[in-house]
C-alpha positions in Angstrom: -18.7 -7.0 -99.1 -19.5 -7.3 -95.5 -18.7 -11.0 -96.1 -15.1 -10.2 -97.1 -14.8 -8.3 -94.2 -16.0 -10.5 -92.4 -14.2 -13.5 -93.4 -10.7 -11.0 -93.0 -12.2 -10.2 -89.3 -11.6 -13.9 -88.9 -8.4 -14.7 -90.0 -6.9 -11.5 -88.2 -8.4 -12.8 -85.6 -6.7 -16.1 -85.7 -3.6 -14.8 -87.0 -3.5 -13.0 -83.2 -4.0 -16.1 -81.3 -0.7 -17.3 -80.0 0.1 -20.9 -81.3 1.1 -23.8 -79.2 4.3 -24.5 -78.8 5.8 -27.9 -81.0 5.6 -30.1 -77.4 2.0 -28.9 -76.7 1.3 -29.8 -80.1 2.8 -33.4 -80.1 0.8 -33.9 -76.1 -2.4 -32.9 -77.8 -1.3 -35.7 -81.6 -0.6 -38.3 -78.4 -3.8 -37.8 -76.6 -6.2 -37.8 -79.5 -4.9 -39.7 -81.9 -4.3 -42.7 -78.9 -0.6 -43.1 -80.3 1.2 -43.8 -76.8 3.5 -46.2 -78.4 5.5 -43.1 -80.3 6.4 -41.7 -76.3 8.9 -44.7 -75.5 10.7 -43.8 -79.2 10.7 -40.0 -78.2 12.4 -41.0 -75.4 15.0 -42.6 -76.6 16.0 -40.7 -79.1 15.9 -38.4 -76.3 18.0 -39.9 -74.0 20.7 -40.7 -76.8 20.8 -37.1 -77.8 21.5 -36.2 -74.6 23.8 -38.8 -74.4 25.9 -37.2 -77.7 25.7 -34.3 -76.0 27.3 -34.7 -72.9 30.3 -37.2 -74.4 31.7 -33.8 -76.5 31.4 -31.9 -72.8 34.3 -32.6 -69.7 31.8 -34.9 -68.5 32.5 -37.4 -71.0 35.0 -39.3 -68.3 32.5 -39.9 -66.5 30.2 -41.2 -69.0 32.8 -44.3 -70.4 32.8 -46.5 -67.7 29.2 -47.2 -68.0 29.7 -48.2 -71.3 
């Protein structure tokens, strides 16, 4: 019976901890699994996403001369 209470307390403590953000989890993944080749892919995807967002705004006329 005491074992169940101890397990419940462990689960409650784990649940009370603050969860890391997705950015910090991704950084932890890159650092500990040595997957540094993913970083340039992610940067390019973020830049393309930013370009798509900006192209729908009033800044679009300033982007078109770049291409």
